[in-house]
C-alpha positions in Angstrom: 0.0 0.0 0.0 1.3 3.5 -0.8 0.1 6.7 0.7 -1.0 8.7 -2.3 -4.2 10.7 -1.4 -6.8 8.6 -3.3 -10.1 8.2 -1.5 -10.6 4.5 -2.2 -7.7 2.1 -1.5 -6.9 -1.4 -0.4 -5.0 -1.9 2.9 -2.3 -4.4 3.6 -4.8 -6.5 5.5 -6.8 -7.1 2.2 -9.8 -4.9 3.1 -11.1 -2.2 0.9 -11.2 1.3 2.5 -13.0 4.5 1.5 -12.5 8.0 2.9 -15.6 10.1 3.0 -16.3 13.8 3.9 -17.4 14.2 7.5 -20.8 15.8 8.3 -20.8 19.6 8.5 -21.8 19.4 12.2 -18.7 17.3 12.9 -16.1 19.3 10.9 -14.5 20.7 14.1 -13.4 17.1 14.8 -11.9 16.4 11.4 -12.6 16.9 7.7 -12.8 13.2 6.8 -14.0 9.8 8.2 -12.9 6.3 7.3 -15.1 3.4 6.2 -14.2 -0.2 5.4 -16.1 -2.6 3.1 -17.6 -5.6 5.0 -19.8 -8.0 3.1 -20.3 -5.6 0.3 -21.3 -2.7 2.6 -19.1 0.2 3.7 -19.2 0.6 7.5 -17.7 3.3 9.7 -14.4 2.7 11.3 -13.8 3.2 15.0 -10.6 3.0 17.2 -10.2 0.4 19.8 -12.2 2.4 22.3 -15.1 2.7 19.8 -14.6 6.4 19.0 -15.3 7.4 15.4 -12.0 8.1 13.5 -11.8 11.6 12.1 -8.9 12.9 9.9 -7.7 16.2 8.6 -6.4 14.8 5.3 -6.9 11.7 3.2 -3.3 10.8 3.6 -3.7 10.8 7.4 -6.5 8.2 7.0 -4.2 6.1 4.7 -1.4 6.3 7.3 -3.7 5.1 10.0 -4.6 2.0 8.0 -1.0 1.4 7.0 0.4 1.6 10.6 -2.5 0.4 12.8 -5.0 -1.6 10.8 -5.2 -4.1 13.7 -6.7 -1.6 16.0 -9.5 -0.4 13.6 -13.0 -1.8 14.5 -16.4 -1.7 12.9 -19.9 -2.1 14.4 
């Protein structure tokens, strides 16, 4: 996996990820949110304490998947 700024990418764990714009009410937390494809449906990604992951740039979201994909959870 390379960090290149594209919104849709495949992680080293084999999952398909997509970076979406955050809702306007949550823009103070971060500009983007991360989703992962599970059984054909994109689900929101949470950290290990089940807090929604927000990012300022798309590359930050890709780095999170690259370095700590084991700690990303979905509901």
